N, C-alpha and C positions, 0 to 999 in steps of 0.2 A: 579471164578476161583476155579475148580475139584482141591482140597487139596491130595496126596497123602503118604499111609505113609511111613518112611524111617527108615532103617537102621545104625550108623554109630556108629566108637568108639572115644570119643573125651577122654585127658588125665586128671586126677583126678584134676588138677588146675583149667583147661578150665569147669570139670562140677563143679565145688564146687560156683567158681563165674555163673555161669548158676545158679543155685540152687539158689544160693546167688541173684544173683536180680528176679527172680521168685519172691521170695519170697515178697522182699524190693517192687517190683513195681503193685504186685499181677498180674504179668501176665503170660503168661502156655510158659515153654521152651521152645515150638517147633512157637509160638508165635516172641518174642526174636530171634528164630534161624534164622528165615524166613528173619524177618525185620536185623540183623547181615548179612544175606548172601548178602538180598537185596545192602544191602552199600557198601557190599563187591565191588559187580560188576558193580554197580555203580560207584565207583577209580579208578579199572581196563579198565570201557570201558571210563573213563572220559583220564586214563593215557596212550592207546594205540591210544584214537583221536589226544591228543600230540603229539603223537609220530609222527601220517601221519602227521603230520600239519609241522611239523618239514623237515619233507624228505620233503616236498612240499616245504617247501621253503631253503633246501640247493642244488632244480635244482633235485634230486633224481628222474626215470618216474612213470609215474603213469599210471592208467590202465583204461577207462573207465566201470563200475558198470556190463553193458554187457557183457562185454568180459569175469570179472571175474567169471560172472556164465555161462557160455556159456563152458569157459572150463573144469564147475567142469559133466558138463553132459555127 
């Protein structure tokens, strides 16, 4: 996968932890940030999936995937 440079602002405390763990683990900061974001997005995806399943269990109306994409056009 191609990598792209990005720029963002972090609080000093997060940056201090990032620097500490980067040195402690011998990994680049960009690698740690990428892993942390990947983990976070997986957790969010899981929570969204759980919420969708709960909606179905509660009898809420669902829509076929084809209809959802049809509405976006």
